[in-house]
C-alpha positions as CSV (number, residue, x, y, z in Angstrom):
1,M,-31.8,137.8,6.3
2,N,-31.1,141.1,5.9
3,Q,-32.7,141.5,2.7
4,T,-35.8,139.3,4.2
5,L,-35.7,142.3,7.1
6,K,-35.7,145.1,4.7
7,R,-38.5,143.7,2.8
8,T,-40.9,143.2,5.7
9,V,-40.0,146.6,7.2
10,T,-40.8,148.4,3.9
11,K,-44.1,146.4,3.3
12,L,-45.0,147.2,7.1
13,I,-44.2,150.8,6.7
14,V,-46.5,150.7,3.6
15,E,-49.3,149.3,5.4
16,T,-49.2,151.2,8.7
17,Q,-47.5,154.5,7.8
18,M,-45.2,154.2,10.8
19,S,-41.8,155.0,11.1
20,W,-39.1,151.8,10.6
21,V,-38.1,152.4,14.1
22,Q,-41.6,151.3,15.2
23,C,-42.0,148.7,12.7
24,L,-38.8,147.0,13.2
25,P,-40.4,145.0,16.1
26,L,-43.0,143.9,14.3
27,A,-41.1,142.9,11.2
28,L,-38.8,140.7,13.6
29,L,-41.7,139.1,15.1
30,R,-43.3,138.1,11.8
31,I,-40.0,136.7,10.6
32,R,-39.4,134.5,13.8
33,T,-42.9,133.5,13.8
34,Q,-43.6,132.5,10.1
35,P,-43.3,128.8,9.0
36,R,-39.9,128.3,6.9
37,S,-41.1,127.2,3.3
38,D,-38.3,124.4,3.3
39,L,-38.7,123.3,6.9
40,G,-42.2,123.9,7.5
41,V,-41.7,125.0,10.9
42,S,-41.1,128.6,12.2
43,P,-38.1,129.6,14.4
44,Y,-40.4,130.2,17.4
45,E,-41.5,126.8,17.0
46,M,-38.1,125.1,16.8
47,M,-37.1,127.0,20.1
48,F,-40.5,126.2,22.1
49,G,-41.6,123.2,20.6
50,L,-45.3,124.7,19.2
51,P,-46.6,127.8,16.7
52,F,-46.9,131.2,18.0
53,L,-50.2,132.5,19.1
54,T,-52.0,134.2,16.5
55,T,-55.7,135.3,15.9
56,Q,-57.6,133.8,13.3
57,H,-60.3,136.7,12.9
58,E,-59.4,140.3,12.7
59,N,-62.2,141.7,14.1
60,A,-61.9,139.0,17.3
61,T,-64.3,139.7,20.0
62,Y,-62.9,139.9,23.9
63,E,-64.5,136.3,24.2
64,V,-63.1,134.8,21.1
65,G,-59.5,135.8,22.4
66,E,-60.0,134.4,25.9
67,M,-61.0,131.1,24.3
68,S,-57.9,131.5,21.9
69,V,-55.3,132.1,24.9
70,K,-57.1,129.5,27.0
71,R,-56.2,126.9,24.2
72,Y,-52.6,128.0,24.2
73,V,-52.2,127.9,27.6
74,N,-53.2,124.3,27.4
75,T,-51.1,123.5,24.8
76,I,-48.6,125.0,26.6
77,A,-49.5,122.7,29.9
78,K,-49.3,119.7,28.0
79,T,-45.2,119.6,28.6
80,V,-45.2,116.0,27.0
81,A,-46.2,116.6,23.9
82,V,-43.9,119.9,23.5
83,Q,-41.1,118.0,24.2
84,K,-42.0,115.3,21.9
85,T,-42.4,118.0,19.2
86,L,-38.8,119.1,20.2
87,E,-37.5,115.8,20.0
88,N,-38.8,115.3,16.6
89,L,-37.3,118.3,15.4
90,R,-33.8,117.6,16.9
91,L,-33.9,114.3,15.2
92,K,-34.7,115.5,12.0
93,G,-31.6,118.0,12.4
94,I,-33.8,121.1,12.0
95,I,-32.7,122.4,15.3
96,P,-28.9,122.6,15.0
97,Q,-28.3,124.1,18.5
98,T,-26.9,122.0,21.7
99,T,-29.8,119.8,23.0
100,P,-30.8,120.9,26.5
101,L,-29.4,118.6,29.7
102,D,-32.6,116.4,30.1
103,F,-32.5,115.4,26.5
104,K,-32.2,111.7,26.9
105,I,-29.1,110.6,24.4
106,H,-29.7,106.3,25.1
107,N,-32.4,104.1,25.1
108,V,-30.9,101.9,27.9
109,H,-33.0,100.8,31.0
110,P,-31.7,99.5,34.3
111,G,-31.4,95.6,34.3
112,E,-30.1,95.7,30.6
113,R,-26.7,94.8,29.7
114,V,-24.7,96.9,27.6
115,L,-20.9,96.5,26.4
116,V,-18.1,99.3,27.2
117,K,-15.9,100.8,24.9
118,T,-12.1,100.1,26.0
119,W,-10.5,103.3,26.6
120,K,-7.3,102.1,24.5
121,E,-7.6,100.6,21.1
122,Q,-4.9,98.2,20.0
123,S,-4.9,95.7,17.1
124,L,-6.0,92.1,17.6
125,T,-7.6,92.8,21.0
126,P,-11.5,93.2,21.6
127,Q,-13.1,97.1,21.4
128,W,-16.1,96.4,23.5
129,E,-15.9,95.0,27.2
130,G,-18.7,93.1,28.8
131,P,-21.5,92.7,29.1
132,F,-22.3,94.8,32.3
133,Q,-25.3,94.9,33.6
134,V,-26.7,98.3,34.0
135,L,-28.2,99.6,37.7
136,L,-29.0,103.1,37.1
137,T,-29.3,105.4,34.2
138,T,-29.6,109.3,33.7
139,E,-30.2,111.0,30.5
140,A,-26.7,111.0,29.1
141,A,-25.0,108.0,31.4
142,I,-25.5,104.6,32.9
143,R,-24.0,103.0,35.9
144,T,-22.9,99.4,36.4
145,K,-21.4,97.4,39.2
146,E,-18.0,96.8,37.4
147,R,-17.4,100.0,35.7
148,G,-19.4,102.7,37.8
149,W,-20.6,105.7,36.1
150,I,-20.1,105.7,31.8
151,H,-21.1,108.0,29.3
152,A,-23.6,107.1,26.8
153,S,-21.2,107.8,24.0
154,R,-18.8,104.7,25.3
155,I,-21.8,102.1,25.4
156,K,-23.1,100.1,23.0
157,G,-26.9,98.3,24.1
158,P,-28.9,97.1,25.2
159,V,-27.5,93.5,24.3
160,E,-28.9,90.0,24.8
161,E,-28.0,88.0,27.9
162,P,-24.7,86.2,27.5
163,K,-24.8,82.7,26.8
164,E,-22.6,79.9,27.2
165,W,-21.1,77.4,24.8
166,T,-21.3,73.6,25.9
167,I,-19.5,70.5,24.1
168,T,-21.1,67.2,24.3
169,S,-19.8,63.9,22.7
170,E,-21.1,60.1,23.0
171,P,-18.7,57.5,24.2
172,G,-16.6,56.0,21.3
173,D,-17.8,58.7,19.2
174,T,-15.2,61.2,17.9
175,K,-18.0,63.8,16.8
176,R,-18.2,66.6,18.8
177,T,-21.5,68.9,19.6
178,L,-21.7,72.6,20.6
179,K,-24.4,74.1,21.8
180,R,-25.4,77.4,23.1
181,G,-27.5,78.7,25.8
182,L,-28.1,80.7,28.5
183,G,-25.7,80.9,31.2
184,G,-23.4,82.8,33.4
185,N,-20.3,82.6,30.8
186,E,-20.1,86.3,30.0
187,L,-17.0,85.9,27.7
188,G,-19.2,83.4,25.4
189,R,-16.2,80.7,25.0
190,P,-16.7,77.2,25.0
191,K,-16.9,75.5,28.4
192,W,-15.8,72.0,28.7
193,S,-18.1,69.5,31.4
194,K,-16.2,67.5,33.8
195,K,-17.7,64.3,32.3
196,H,-16.2,65.4,28.9
197,T,-12.9,65.9,30.3
198,Q,-12.7,62.4,32.2
199,D,-13.8,60.6,29.4
200,H,-11.3,61.9,26.9
201,T,-8.3,62.1,29.3
């Protein structure tokens, strides 16, 4: 970075015939707004989500500059597009800094079901509990009726609606048929029907 800054300051001194104190802010501006060859985006774009405003013509008139500024302001006004650009940069790992508080870190919506990770990990015991239906969501947490507010790092989902097992058999036949369908048995364990129990007791 120091070598790049020194080279840029020297070039500006030769071009503008100004002192290095006057050229230093211009050099920093050029470095921060110039796209990097390895990433394709500039540090300015990494922070604000859009390229720095530049003039395409060396001798631009007032009208041309005014139109350029209006287009730039309209781009800034499209906050959805800017946030999408920043999100794509974060997903690619280009932006290493901490994400803002309004950055959504899960894709769960109210009405869906999720699994919740247990606090204590023990051998031969389930690592996840549930599924639980989601009532409310924020960018970093979800709320269920059974567990309250839970951080997104402790959930897995969304998952399919729980299904229950039913075991059926014909009279006088030792063959058992297991069927799985939608139901209310959240544990997903086989459910013995009352008729089946009476026929084989």
